[in-house]
Structures are given as structure tokens and as C-alpha cells.
C-alpha positions as CSV (number, residue, x, y, z in Angstrom):
1,X,32.4,1.1,14.3
2,X,31.0,-2.5,14.8
3,X,29.2,-4.0,11.9
4,X,25.4,-4.1,12.6
5,X,23.9,-7.5,13.2
6,X,20.3,-6.1,13.1
7,X,18.9,-3.3,11.0
8,X,15.7,-1.8,12.3
9,X,13.7,-0.4,9.5
10,X,11.3,2.5,10.5
11,X,9.0,3.8,7.7
12,X,7.8,7.3,8.5
13,X,5.4,10.0,7.3
14,X,4.8,13.0,9.6
15,X,6.4,11.3,12.7
16,X,8.8,14.1,13.6
17,X,7.7,14.1,17.3
18,X,8.4,10.4,17.7
19,X,11.9,10.0,16.2
20,X,14.1,10.9,19.2
21,X,12.0,8.9,21.6
22,X,12.1,5.8,19.4
23,X,15.9,6.0,19.1
24,X,16.1,6.3,22.8
25,X,13.9,3.3,23.4
26,X,15.8,1.2,20.8
27,X,19.1,2.1,22.5
28,X,17.7,0.9,25.8
29,X,16.1,-2.3,24.5
30,X,19.0,-3.5,22.3
31,X,21.8,-3.3,24.8
32,X,24.6,-5.7,23.8
33,X,23.3,-6.0,20.2
34,X,25.1,-4.3,17.3
35,X,22.1,-2.5,15.7
36,X,21.3,0.3,13.3
37,X,18.1,2.2,12.7
38,X,17.2,3.0,9.1
39,X,14.4,5.6,8.9
40,X,12.7,5.6,5.4
41,X,10.8,8.9,5.2
42,X,8.2,9.7,2.5
43,X,9.3,13.4,2.3
44,X,7.2,14.3,5.3
45,X,6.2,18.0,5.4
46,X,6.7,18.2,9.1
47,X,10.5,17.8,9.0
48,X,10.7,14.1,10.0
49,X,13.7,13.5,7.8
50,X,15.6,16.5,9.2
51,X,14.9,15.3,12.7
52,X,16.4,11.9,11.9
53,X,19.5,13.5,10.2
54,X,20.2,15.7,13.3
55,X,20.3,12.5,15.4
56,X,22.4,10.7,12.7
57,X,24.9,13.5,12.8
58,X,25.8,12.5,16.4
59,X,24.9,8.8,16.3
60,X,26.3,6.7,13.4
61,X,23.9,3.9,14.1
62,X,21.1,6.1,12.7
63,X,20.6,7.0,9.1
64,X,17.8,8.3,6.9
65,X,16.5,7.5,3.4
66,X,14.3,10.4,2.2
67,X,12.1,9.3,-0.7
68,X,10.9,12.0,-3.1
69,X,8.2,11.3,-5.6
70,X,7.1,8.0,-4.2
71,X,5.1,7.0,-1.2
72,X,3.7,4.0,0.7
73,X,4.6,2.0,3.8
74,X,5.3,-1.3,2.0
75,X,7.6,0.3,-0.5
76,X,9.4,2.1,2.2
77,X,9.9,-1.1,4.2
78,X,11.2,-2.9,1.1
79,X,13.7,-0.1,0.2
80,X,14.9,0.0,3.8
81,X,15.5,-3.7,4.1
82,X,17.2,-3.9,0.8
83,X,19.6,-1.1,1.8
84,X,20.8,-3.1,4.8
85,X,23.9,-5.3,4.9
86,X,23.0,-6.8,8.3
87,X,22.1,-10.5,8.4
88,X,18.9,-9.7,10.2
89,X,16.3,-7.0,9.7
90,X,13.3,-5.8,11.7
91,X,10.4,-3.6,10.8
92,X,8.8,-1.4,13.4
93,X,6.3,1.5,13.3
94,X,7.5,5.0,14.3
95,X,4.4,5.7,16.4
96,X,5.8,3.6,19.4
97,X,2.8,1.3,19.5
98,X,5.0,-1.7,18.7
99,X,6.9,-3.0,21.6
100,X,10.6,-2.6,21.0
101,X,11.5,-4.6,24.1
102,X,10.4,-7.7,22.2
103,X,13.1,-7.3,19.6
104,X,15.9,-9.1,21.5
105,X,13.8,-12.3,21.9
106,X,12.7,-12.1,18.2
107,X,16.3,-11.8,17.1
108,X,17.4,-14.7,19.4
109,X,14.9,-17.0,17.6
110,X,16.4,-16.0,14.2
111,X,19.9,-16.6,15.5
112,X,19.0,-20.0,16.8
113,X,17.7,-21.1,13.4
114,X,14.2,-21.7,14.7
115,X,12.6,-19.5,12.1
116,X,13.3,-17.3,9.0
117,X,10.8,-14.7,10.2
118,X,9.5,-13.9,13.6
119,X,6.2,-12.0,13.6
120,X,5.0,-9.9,16.5
121,X,1.4,-10.8,17.4
122,X,-1.2,-9.3,19.7
123,X,-3.5,-12.3,19.5
124,X,-1.7,-15.1,21.4
125,X,-1.1,-15.6,25.1
126,X,1.1,-12.8,26.4
127,X,0.0,-10.4,23.7
128,X,-2.5,-7.6,23.9
129,X,-4.5,-5.2,21.7
130,X,-6.2,-3.5,24.6
131,X,-5.3,0.0,23.3
132,X,-7.5,-0.6,20.2
133,X,-10.8,1.2,20.0
134,X,-13.8,-1.1,19.7
135,X,-14.2,-0.2,16.0
136,X,-10.5,-0.7,15.2
137,X,-10.5,-4.0,17.1
138,X,-13.5,-5.3,15.1
139,X,-11.9,-4.3,11.8
140,X,-8.6,-6.0,12.8
141,X,-10.4,-9.3,13.7
142,X,-12.4,-9.2,10.5
143,X,-9.3,-8.6,8.4
144,X,-7.5,-11.5,10.2
145,X,-10.4,-13.9,9.6
146,X,-10.7,-12.9,6.0
147,X,-7.0,-13.4,5.5
148,X,-7.1,-16.9,7.0
149,X,-10.0,-17.9,4.8
150,X,-8.8,-16.5,1.5
151,X,-5.0,-16.7,1.7
152,X,-4.5,-19.4,4.3
153,X,-1.5,-17.9,6.1
154,X,-0.8,-19.3,9.6
155,X,-0.1,-15.9,11.0
156,X,-2.4,-15.1,14.0
157,X,-1.9,-11.4,13.4
158,X,-1.2,-10.8,9.7
159,X,-2.1,-7.1,10.1
160,X,0.7,-6.5,12.7
161,X,3.5,-5.1,10.6
162,X,6.0,-5.8,13.4
163,X,8.5,-8.5,12.6
164,X,12.2,-9.6,12.3
165,X,13.5,-11.6,9.4
166,X,16.7,-13.0,7.9
167,X,17.8,-10.6,5.2
168,X,18.8,-13.3,2.7
169,X,15.3,-14.7,2.7
170,X,13.9,-11.2,2.1
171,X,16.3,-10.6,-0.7
172,X,15.1,-13.8,-2.4
173,X,11.4,-12.7,-2.6
174,X,11.8,-8.9,-2.8
175,X,11.2,-8.8,-6.6
176,X,7.8,-10.4,-6.1
177,X,6.6,-8.1,-3.3
178,X,4.2,-5.2,-3.9
179,X,5.4,-1.7,-3.0
180,X,1.8,-0.6,-2.8
181,X,-0.2,-0.8,0.5
182,X,0.5,-1.1,4.2
183,X,0.5,-4.8,4.9
184,X,4.1,-5.8,4.2
185,X,4.1,-8.7,6.7
186,X,1.1,-10.4,5.0
187,X,2.7,-9.9,1.6
188,X,5.9,-11.5,2.6
189,X,4.2,-14.5,4.2
190,X,1.8,-15.0,1.3
191,X,4.5,-14.5,-1.4
192,X,7.1,-16.8,0.3
193,X,4.6,-19.6,1.0
194,X,5.4,-22.7,2.9
195,X,9.1,-22.3,2.2
196,X,9.4,-19.6,4.9
197,X,9.6,-20.8,8.5
198,X,7.5,-18.5,10.6
199,X,7.4,-18.1,14.4
200,X,5.4,-15.7,16.5
201,X,6.3,-13.5,19.4
202,X,3.6,-11.9,21.6
203,X,3.7,-8.2,22.3
204,X,1.5,-5.6,23.9
205,X,0.2,-3.0,21.4
206,X,0.7,0.4,23.0
207,X,-0.7,3.9,22.7
208,X,0.5,6.3,20.0
209,X,3.2,8.6,21.4
210,X,2.6,11.6,19.2
211,X,0.9,12.4,15.8
212,X,-2.2,11.0,14.2
213,X,-3.1,7.4,13.1
214,X,-2.7,6.7,9.4
215,X,-5.5,4.1,9.4
216,X,-8.3,5.0,7.0
217,X,-10.6,3.6,4.3
218,X,-7.8,3.8,1.7
219,X,-5.7,1.4,3.8
220,X,-8.7,-1.0,3.8
221,X,-8.9,-0.9,0.0
222,X,-5.2,-1.5,-0.3
223,X,-5.6,-4.5,2.0
224,X,-8.3,-5.9,-0.2
225,X,-6.2,-5.3,-3.3
226,X,-3.3,-7.3,-1.7
227,X,-5.6,-10.2,-0.9
228,X,-6.9,-10.2,-4.4
229,X,-3.4,-10.3,-5.8
230,X,-2.4,-13.2,-3.6
231,X,-5.6,-15.1,-4.4
232,X,-4.9,-14.8,-8.1
233,X,-1.2,-15.7,-7.8
234,X,-0.2,-12.1,-8.3
235,X,-2.1,-12.0,-11.6
236,X,-4.0,-8.9,-10.5
237,X,-2.0,-5.8,-9.4
238,X,-3.2,-4.6,-6.0
239,X,-3.4,-1.1,-7.4
240,X,-6.1,-2.3,-9.9
241,X,-8.8,-2.5,-7.2
242,X,-8.4,1.3,-6.7
243,X,-8.6,1.9,-10.4
244,X,-11.7,-0.3,-10.7
245,X,-13.3,1.5,-7.7
246,X,-12.6,4.9,-9.2
247,X,-14.1,3.6,-12.5
248,X,-17.3,2.6,-10.7
249,X,-17.5,6.0,-9.0
250,X,-17.0,7.5,-12.4
251,X,-20.0,5.7,-13.8
252,X,-22.2,7.2,-11.1
253,X,-20.7,10.6,-11.7
254,X,-21.4,10.2,-15.5
255,X,-25.0,9.3,-14.9
256,X,-25.5,12.2,-12.5
257,X,-23.9,14.7,-14.8
258,X,-26.0,13.4,-17.7
259,X,-29.2,13.8,-15.8
260,X,-28.2,17.3,-14.7
261,X,-27.2,18.4,-18.2
262,X,-30.5,17.1,-19.7
263,X,-32.4,19.1,-17.1
264,X,-30.4,22.3,-17.7
265,X,-29.9,22.3,-21.5
266,X,-32.6,23.8,-23.7
267,X,-34.6,21.3,-25.7
268,X,-33.0,20.6,-29.1
269,X,-32.4,17.8,-31.6
270,X,-28.8,17.3,-30.3
271,X,-29.7,17.8,-26.6
272,X,-28.8,14.3,-25.6
273,X,-25.6,14.2,-27.6
274,X,-24.4,17.4,-26.0
275,X,-25.4,16.3,-22.5
276,X,-23.5,13.0,-23.1
277,X,-20.4,14.9,-24.1
278,X,-20.6,17.0,-21.0
279,X,-21.2,14.0,-18.8
280,X,-18.3,12.1,-20.3
281,X,-15.9,15.1,-19.7
282,X,-17.1,15.4,-16.1
283,X,-16.6,11.7,-15.5
284,X,-13.1,11.7,-17.1
285,X,-12.2,14.7,-14.9
286,X,-13.5,12.9,-11.8
287,X,-11.7,9.7,-12.6
288,X,-8.4,11.5,-13.2
289,X,-8.5,13.5,-9.9
290,X,-9.4,10.4,-7.9
291,X,-6.8,8.2,-9.6
292,X,-4.2,10.9,-9.0
293,X,-5.1,11.2,-5.3
294,X,-5.8,7.5,-4.5
295,X,-4.7,4.9,-7.1
296,X,-1.4,6.5,-7.9
297,X,-0.8,8.7,-4.9
298,X,2.8,7.4,-4.7
299,X,3.2,8.9,-8.2
300,X,1.0,11.9,-7.8
301,X,1.2,14.4,-10.6
302,X,1.5,18.1,-9.7
303,X,1.6,21.4,-11.6
304,X,2.2,21.3,-15.4
305,X,2.7,17.5,-15.2
306,X,-0.8,17.2,-13.9
307,X,-2.2,19.1,-16.8
308,X,-0.3,17.0,-19.3
309,X,-1.3,13.9,-17.5
310,X,-5.0,14.9,-17.7
311,X,-4.8,15.4,-21.5
312,X,-3.1,12.1,-22.0
313,X,-5.6,10.3,-19.6
314,X,-8.5,11.7,-21.7
315,X,-6.9,10.4,-24.9
316,X,-6.3,7.0,-23.4
317,X,-9.9,6.8,-22.0
318,X,-11.3,7.8,-25.4
319,X,-9.4,5.0,-27.1
320,X,-10.7,2.7,-24.4
321,X,-14.3,3.6,-25.3
322,X,-13.6,2.8,-29.0
323,X,-12.1,-0.6,-28.0
324,X,-15.1,-1.3,-25.8
325,X,-17.6,-0.5,-28.6
326,X,-15.6,-2.5,-31.3
327,X,-15.2,-5.6,-29.2
328,X,-18.8,-5.6,-27.9
329,X,-20.2,-5.1,-31.4
330,X,-18.0,-7.9,-32.8
331,X,-19.1,-10.3,-30.1
332,X,-22.7,-9.3,-30.4
333,X,-22.6,-9.9,-34.2
334,X,-21.1,-13.3,-33.5
335,X,-24.3,-14.1,-31.7
336,X,-22.9,-13.8,-28.2
337,X,-25.4,-12.8,-25.6
338,X,-25.9,-9.0,-25.2
339,X,-24.7,-9.1,-21.7
340,X,-21.6,-11.2,-22.6
341,X,-20.7,-8.7,-25.4
342,X,-21.3,-5.7,-23.1
343,X,-19.4,-7.1,-20.2
344,X,-16.4,-8.1,-22.4
345,X,-16.3,-4.7,-23.9
346,X,-16.3,-3.0,-20.4
347,X,-13.6,-5.3,-19.1
348,X,-11.4,-4.7,-22.2
349,X,-11.9,-0.9,-21.8
350,X,-11.0,-1.1,-18.1
351,X,-7.8,-3.2,-18.7
352,X,-6.7,-0.9,-21.5
353,X,-7.2,2.2,-19.4
354,X,-5.4,0.8,-16.4
355,X,-2.5,-0.6,-18.4
356,X,-2.0,2.6,-20.5
357,X,-2.5,4.9,-17.5
358,X,0.1,3.0,-15.5
359,X,2.6,2.9,-18.4
360,X,2.2,6.5,-19.7
361,X,0.3,8.8,-17.4
362,X,1.5,7.8,-13.9
363,X,4.6,5.9,-15.0
364,X,7.1,5.1,-12.3
365,X,10.0,7.6,-12.0
């Protein structure tokens, strides 16, 4: 078998109906090129991995990496690219909206030494995003403008996710890339900085072949988290924006539960204290569930592990409350303004909870 010159990385989740058609289209588009397709599947419940393996049994150019216990498009792309030995890698969606016929031209520009990365773009002459709905188009344009203003990347379509790249350049920056989120192209461009030569290739964004779009509010929050990380020089973990958002929701839940408890509990000397305990427990429960489903969805706890995680989360959060009170009290006694003391305590508590939750409750497996 000829050694692959190009590895096409295809991250998948519930794309069983698109696998065979994508392989057929890659075969037609990459005639004369030694290629392989590496499908990285996040343990799809619809049998996507099995569909890939059935094709791979007859076609040695196709292989499957099935990920269990972790999830996320960016992480899947990174794992797939790092599993390749080809000098060039490409990333393409499994929904067939990216134009695989652009791959030979993108590869040729890498071969010639013109660029280290060739990004597919819908927003230059020859490209098109006509299949976008009006709402999706507005969101895409807003995200692009926000990226240009805050990060300064020269990409005309940083949300694209369709690109080819020299594998050695990817290997060099891989340890600094975030496995969280969906915008791997933006992360690569922002992380590598001006040392990465980037060219753009127009393509026409097509209609989804089968299945449902993965675009939702969560992807938008992950995008904002990635921007925050790059603005701060990767000082802030993109996952933290989810954790902070959940904490804000928890505050609202706490106040609502407190008001409800005060209305339902019979009048007594310890009425407020008991209502506060109930509200705190409700807020902790809400925060745990939301963090398990959103912030750490790639490390989601299930079964008995979920119960153990909840108990540990409550212990960590309780210690965070004590740290908040101690720090705020110290600063207030040192004649800091009340708002400085209060804010410092809240920030300390949030950082403590996030760090300890990441290390011990939802630790990477």
C-alpha cells in the first residue's frame, strides 16, 4: 500500500448516514493523490463508528478512532491529526457541507511551499455561504467581526473549520491547543501567531446531506471562551466561561429557592437559616447538574460516579464559601472598600471551585 501523502481528518458524532457518501466523494475528488481518511468518532449512539469500520474492512485507506469518555470537535481533530504520519493533514466535516473538490488545490498550495496552512473560506470571491439561513448567516458574520477585532487574525472565515495544513507545523503547536470547543481553525491560527503562513481557498458551503446540525447556544459559549483564552494569552481556560456562567445561573437559582423557602416554611426563629440551607443545597445541585452536562460534557459523570462526584462537588463548594468569607473579611478589616472585599472573596471562591472541580470531580481520564 502506498504511503499516504494527505490524511483527511473527519470528526464525527451521529453521522452514520453520511460516512459512505463522504468516502465516495473523497475517492472521486482525490484521484491521483495518496490519501487516507481518519474518522474520529465520539462514541456515537447511532453506529457511526461501526459504519466506518465496515468500510475500513474493505478499504485500507479508511480507519476509525472511537473515543470513549471524552467528546468535542476540537479534541477529535487534534487526536486525528496527531495520529497521522502523512506530511499533510486536512480537516473536513462529515455532513458534506464542506467542498471536498477544493482539497487538491489546497494540497497543491502546501506542496509548493506557498503556505503552512490553507483555510477554506466562504467569504472571498469564488466562495459562497448561500445555504446559510438568515439567522445563521448573521451569527457567522458577527463572530467573524468579533474575532478580527479581539484576536486580530487575518482569516476571512475563522469559523470555517475546513483546512489543510503541514503536519509538522501542527505537531509544534499541538500542546498549546485547546481540546474544548468547535473552532479548531481559529485556535490554530491564534496560537501559532504570525509564524504560521496562511493562505485561503474559496469554496461553496453546501447543504447538509443527512442528520441534524450541531450548531447551538453551547457552541457560541465555547467560541466566546476560546476568544477569551486567546485575548489573555491562554491565561484563562476556555472551559472557565461555562463554569462562570453556570455559577451565575446558580446565584439566580439560590435566590429563587431562598424566596420560595421563606414563603413555604412556617415562621420561626431559625426560619431564614433553614431557608438558606435549603437554597444553598438547591443551588449546589443545580450547579453540579449544569456543569456535568455543559462545562464538563466531554468528561460527563454517570451512575455511581455521578453520585460520588456530587458529594465531592458539595464539599469543594463548601470550602470555597469559607475561603470567600475569610478573604473578604480580612480585606474588609484591612480597610478595603466593601465592594473590593466582596468581589475578591467571590473571585477567590470561583477560582477555587473551578480548579478543584477540574482536578478532582471531573478529572481527565
